[in-house]
C-alpha positions in Angstrom: 0.0 0.0 0.0 1.4 3.3 -1.0 1.0 6.3 1.2 1.0 9.6 -0.7 2.8 12.5 0.9 0.8 15.7 0.8 2.3 18.2 -1.6 3.8 21.3 0.0 1.9 24.4 -1.2 3.9 26.4 -3.8 5.5 29.6 -2.6 3.3 32.6 -3.3 5.7 34.0 -5.9 5.7 30.7 -7.9 4.3 31.4 -11.3 4.3 35.2 -11.0 5.1 36.5 -14.5 7.8 38.9 -15.5 5.2 41.5 -16.4 3.5 41.2 -12.9 6.9 41.8 -11.3 7.5 44.8 -13.6 4.2 46.4 -12.5 5.1 45.9 -8.9 8.5 47.5 -9.4 7.0 50.5 -11.3 4.2 51.0 -8.8 6.7 50.7 -5.9 9.1 53.2 -7.5 6.3 55.8 -7.7 5.4 55.1 -4.0 9.0 55.5 -2.9 9.1 59.0 -4.3 5.6 59.7 -3.0 7.0 59.0 0.5 10.1 61.0 -0.1 8.0 64.1 -1.0 6.1 63.7 2.3 9.1 63.0 4.5 11.5 65.5 3.1 9.4 68.3 4.6 9.2 66.6 8.0 13.0 66.3 8.0 13.8 69.8 6.7 11.0 71.9 8.1 13.1 73.2 11.0 15.7 74.7 8.7 13.2 75.8 6.1 10.9 77.6 8.5 13.8 79.2 10.4 15.0 80.8 7.2 11.6 81.8 5.9 10.3 83.2 9.2 13.5 85.1 9.8 13.5 87.1 13.0 10.1 85.6 14.0 11.5 82.0 13.9 10.8 81.1 17.5 10.6 77.4 18.4 6.8 77.8 18.9 6.4 79.5 15.6 8.3 76.9 13.7 6.3 74.1 15.4 3.0 75.9 14.7 3.7 76.6 11.0 5.1 73.1 10.6 1.8 71.6 11.8 -0.1 74.0 9.6 1.8 72.8 6.5 1.4 69.2 7.5 -2.4 69.9 7.7 -2.2 71.5 4.2 -0.5 68.4 3.0 -3.2 66.1 4.4 -5.9 68.2 2.8 -4.1 68.3 -0.6 -3.6 64.5 -0.4 -7.3 64.1 0.3 -8.4 66.2 -2.7 -5.8 64.7 -5.0 -6.4 61.2 -3.9 -10.2 61.4 -4.4 -9.9 63.3 -7.7 -7.2 61.0 -9.3 -8.7 57.9 -7.8 -11.9 58.8 -9.7 -9.9 59.6 -12.8 -8.1 56.2 -12.4 -11.4 54.5 -13.0 -12.5 57.0 -15.7 -9.3 57.4 -17.7 -7.5 54.2 -16.8 -4.6 53.4 -14.4 -1.7 54.2 -16.8 -2.5 57.9 -17.8 -3.5 58.8 -14.3 -0.3 57.5 -12.9 1.6 59.6 -15.4 -0.2 62.8 -14.4 0.2 62.3 -10.7 3.9 61.5 -10.9 4.5 64.5 -13.0 2.5 66.7 -10.7 4.4 65.9 -7.5 7.8 66.0 -9.2 7.3 69.5 -10.6 5.9 71.1 -7.5 8.5 69.5 -5.3 11.3 71.0 -7.5 9.6 74.4 -7.4 9.9 74.4 -3.6 13.6 75.2 -4.1 12.5 78.7 -5.0 10.1 79.3 -2.1 10.8 82.5 -0.1 7.6 83.0 1.9 5.0 81.0 3.8 2.1 81.2 1.2 4.4 79.8 -1.4 5.3 76.8 0.8 1.6 76.2 1.5 0.6 76.3 -2.1 3.4 74.0 -3.3 2.9 71.5 -0.5 -0.8 71.3 -1.4 -0.1 70.5 -5.1 2.7 68.0 -4.1 0.2 66.3 -1.9 -2.4 66.1 -4.6 0.0 64.1 -6.8 1.1 61.9 -3.9 -2.4 61.0 -2.8 -3.5 60.3 -6.4 -0.5 58.1 -7.3 -1.0 55.8 -4.3 -4.7 55.2 -5.1 -4.1 54.2 -8.7 -0.9 52.2 -8.0 -2.6 50.2 -5.2 -5.5 49.3 -7.5 -3.2 48.4 -10.3 -1.1 46.0 -8.2 -4.2 44.3 -6.8 -5.7 43.8 -10.3 -2.6 42.5 -12.0 -1.5 39.9 -9.4 -3.3 36.5 -8.9 -5.3 35.8 -5.8 -2.6 33.8 -4.0 0.0 36.5 -4.5 -2.1 39.6 -4.2 -1.7 40.3 -0.4 2.1 39.7 -0.6 2.4 42.0 -3.6 0.3 44.7 -2.0 2.3 44.5 1.2 5.6 44.7 -0.7 4.3 47.7 -2.7 3.4 49.7 0.4 6.5 48.6 2.4 8.8 50.3 -0.2 7.8 53.5 1.4 10.7 52.9 3.8 13.1 53.4 0.9 11.5 56.9 0.4 12.0 57.6 4.1 15.6 56.5 4.0 16.2 58.6 0.8 14.6 61.6 2.5 16.7 61.0 5.7 19.9 60.8 3.7 19.0 63.9 1.7 18.3 65.8 4.9 21.6 64.7 6.5 23.5 65.5 3.3 22.1 69.0 2.8 22.1 70.0 6.5 20.9 73.6 6.7 20.8 74.0 2.9 17.3 72.6 2.7 16.5 73.8 -0.8 18.8 71.3 -2.5 16.8 68.4 -0.9 13.7 69.5 -2.9 15.5 69.4 -6.2 15.8 65.7 -5.8 12.0 65.6 -6.0 12.2 66.4 -9.7 13.8 63.0 -10.4 10.6 60.9 -10.4 9.5 62.7 -13.6 11.9 60.3 -15.4 9.7 57.4 -14.1 7.0 58.6 -16.5 9.0 57.3 -19.5 9.1 53.8 -17.9 5.3 53.9 -17.2 4.5 54.9 -20.7 6.6 52.2 -22.2 5.8 49.3 -19.9 2.4 49.5 -18.2 -0.8 48.1 -19.8 -4.3 48.6 -18.6 -5.4 45.6 -16.4 -8.0 43.2 -17.8 -10.3 43.9 -14.9 -10.5 47.6 -15.8 -10.9 46.9 -19.5 -13.9 44.6 -18.7 -15.5 47.3 -16.5 -15.0 49.8 -19.3 -16.7 47.5 -21.8 -19.7 47.0 -19.4 -20.0 50.7 -19.0 -19.9 51.3 -22.7 -22.7 48.7 -23.3 -25.0 50.3 -20.7 -24.9 47.2 -18.5 -25.7 49.2 -15.4 -22.1 50.0 -14.6 -20.6 53.5 -14.5 -16.9 53.9 -14.1 -15.9 55.8 -11.0 -19.4 56.6 -9.9 -19.4 58.4 -6.6 -23.2 57.9 -6.5 -22.7 54.2 -6.6 -19.9 54.3 -4.1 -21.6 56.4 -1.5 -25.3 55.5 -2.0 -25.1 51.8 -2.7 -25.3 50.4 0.9 -22.8 47.6 0.3 -20.1 49.9 -1.1 -20.9 52.9 1.1 -20.5 51.1 4.4 -17.1 49.8 3.2 -16.0 53.3 2.0 -16.9 55.0 5.2 -15.4 52.4 7.5 -12.3 52.2 5.3 -11.9 55.9 5.5 -12.1 55.8 9.3 -9.6 53.0 9.4 -7.2 55.0 7.2 -7.7 58.0 9.4 -6.5 56.1 12.4 -3.3 55.1 10.7 -2.7 58.5 9.1 -3.6 60.4 12.3 -1.3 58.3 14.4 1.4 58.6 11.8 1.6 62.4 12.1 0.8 62.4 15.8 2.8 59.4 17.0 5.1 57.8 14.4 6.9 61.0 13.4 7.3 61.9 17.1 10.1 59.3 17.2 12.4 62.1 15.9 11.1 64.5 18.6 11.5 62.0 21.4 15.1 61.4 20.4 15.9 65.0 20.1 14.4 65.9 23.5 16.2 63.1 25.2 19.5 64.3 23.7 18.8 67.9 24.7 18.0 66.9 28.3 21.4 65.1 28.4 23.2 68.3 27.4 23.8 67.5 23.7 24.4 70.5 21.4 21.1 71.4 19.6 22.6 71.1 16.1 24.1 67.7 16.9 20.9 66.6 18.6 18.9 67.5 15.5 21.3 65.4 13.3 21.2 62.4 15.6 17.4 62.6 15.9 17.2 62.5 12.1 19.3 59.3 12.1 17.2 57.7 14.9 13.9 58.4 13.1 14.9 58.3 9.5 17.1 55.2 9.6 16.6 53.0 12.6 12.9 53.6 13.3 12.2 53.6 9.5 14.0 50.2 9.3 11.6 48.7 11.9 8.7 50.3 10.1 9.8 48.8 6.9 10.0 45.3 8.4 6.5 45.9 9.9 5.2 46.8 6.4 6.8 43.8 4.9 5.5 41.5 7.6 1.9 42.7 7.4 1.2 40.9 4.0 2.3 37.4 5.1 0.6 37.9 8.5 -2.7 38.8 6.9 -2.5 35.9 4.5 -2.1 33.6 7.5 -4.6 35.0 10.0 -6.8 37.2 7.9 -6.9 41.0 7.2 -9.1 41.9 10.2 -7.1 39.9 12.7 -3.8 41.4 11.4 -5.1 44.9 11.8 -6.3 44.2 15.3 -3.0 42.4 16.4 -0.8 45.3 15.2 -2.9 48.0 16.8 -3.0 46.1 20.2 0.8 45.8 20.0 1.1 49.5 19.1 -0.9 50.4 22.3 1.8 48.6 24.3 5.0 49.7 22.5 4.2 53.5 22.3 4.2 54.2 26.1 7.1 51.7 26.5 9.2 53.7 24.0 8.2 56.9 25.7 9.0 56.0 29.3 11.3 53.1 29.5 14.5 54.5 28.0 16.9 56.2 30.3 19.6 56.9 27.7 19.9 57.4 23.9 21.2 53.9 23.3 18.1 52.3 24.9 15.8 54.6 22.9 17.6 53.5 19.7 17.0 49.9 20.6 13.2 50.4 21.0 12.5 52.7 18.1 12.6 49.9 15.5 9.9 48.0 17.4 8.0 51.3 17.8 8.2 51.7 14.0 7.3 48.0 13.3 3.9 48.1 15.0 2.8 51.8 14.5 3.7 51.9 10.8 3.1 48.3 9.8 -0.7 48.6 9.5 -0.2 51.0 6.6 0.7 48.1 4.3 -2.8 46.7 5.1 -4.4 49.7 3.3 -2.7 48.7 0.0 -3.8 45.1 0.5 -7.2 45.6 1.9 -8.9 48.6 0.3 -8.7 47.4 -3.3 -10.3 44.1 -2.1 -13.4 46.0 -0.8 -14.6 47.4 -4.2 -15.7 46.1 -7.6 -13.7 46.7 -10.8 -15.6 49.9 -11.8 -15.1 51.5 -8.4 -11.7 50.0 -7.3 -9.5 53.1 -7.8 -12.3 55.5 -6.7 -13.0 53.5 -3.6 -9.4 52.9 -2.7 -8.6 56.5 -3.2 -11.6 57.6 -1.2 -10.7 55.4 1.8 -7.1 56.3 2.0 -7.3 60.0 1.1 -10.6 61.0 2.7 -9.0 59.4 5.7 -6.3 62.1 5.4 -9.0 64.8 5.9 -10.2 63.2 9.1 -6.5 62.7 10.1 -6.0 66.5 9.6 -8.2 67.1 12.7 -6.1 64.7 14.7 -3.0 66.6 13.6 -4.5 69.8 14.8 -5.4 68.2 18.1 -1.9 66.7 18.3 -0.3 70.1 17.8 -2.5 71.7 20.4 -1.9 68.9 22.9 1.9 68.9 22.5 2.0 72.7 22.9 0.1 72.9 26.2 2.2 74.5 28.9 3.9 71.9 31.0 2.9 69.0 28.7 5.5 66.3 28.6 6.0 65.1 25.0 6.1 61.5 26.2 2.7 61.8 27.8 1.2 63.6 24.8 2.4 60.8 22.4 1.2 58.1 24.8 -2.3 59.7 24.9 -2.4 60.0 21.1 -1.7 56.3 20.8 -5.1 55.6 22.3 -6.5 56.4 18.8 -5.6 52.8 18.0 -8.4 51.6 20.2 -10.9 53.3 17.8 -9.1 51.5 14.9 -9.7 48.2 16.6 -13.4 49.0 16.9 -13.7 50.0 13.3 -12.1 46.8 12.0 -14.8 44.7 13.8 -17.4 46.1 11.5 -15.5 45.5 8.2 -15.7 42.3 6.1 -13.0 39.7 5.9 -11.6 39.4 2.4 -9.0 36.6 3.0 -9.0 34.1 0.1 -11.8 36.0 -1.6 -11.7 37.0 -5.3 -11.9 40.7 -6.1 -15.5 41.9 -6.3 -16.7 42.3 -9.9 
């Protein structure tokens, strides 16, 4: 009697085609520079605002205007993400990606010439429009091109490449020092990516099928906000997805980026020179914490394949509730803080990969880019209110930064509650 040995399941990448890998690389390259455009301001805003504000560049003024421009960035990302997500369904993925990449490249480069506050605000708004739009279209494109068994892994890899953008921004910030203008010239480089997109990317079959249905009057309208927000099935997913994104984006600006401030304040308390403290804090946040965040982003895809999307979101947010106060209060020296920051980044940033995996799985072909863009980028608008509250809380007289960051991490509790009302999409085909 012969006993057959069960076959070991093939690795998720087995059978992935060359073109599918190419799409992942191109989408990821766009997202790398997306992240660079957002992070370069966070890393250079101190020097930028000190120069532009001149004699009025007090620590409070720099912090206040920095938060204002972060809020402008979130609003611009909201508007651009919703607009270009809709155009991604109407025009197609390829032309929309080209427009968004060109948009954030040009306006980032123009920041080199900024000499006053209103110019910075306008330029950051338009950069954010391109950034928000590119993510929505690229996430939908990756989900549609990859087969079911590889989709979550590919989506997780796509979003995790953001750490490369953070590293690039950190290295640029360290290299230029106080000469912040040169860092923004690097933002022009993504425009070269357009040539690659034009030559290599094809419209996915899922979108082409949706376009045919719309053309034949089969009750399908590409990018219909009416269908997205009035159809009970899609509307509930859109609103809950938006709230889930708001948790991640709000905690990103209120908690995750505070890793740099925690490092700087610890160094200043120990008597480190302010200039040296600023450089060491950039390294702590932009390199070490970002490395942990990158690992968290990479890990989210395989974890949600194993335990499901909802359980992965819940597990990461529970862990974040523990690691944030631990990172704030346990370290007694800079070395200990450096040891904790990668774990801090892993759990607070890791859930962001879930948005690229999960949101495209919630919507049908004719609404995928629109719905994905709405969830992630309307979430930015809600997160803007969290950013305002974060700035107010941290600026209160006598408020310890460690306490403020720990309190802001409680937002993850709301994220856990939101996930409980969303559907599980593990092992499910994309809605048609």
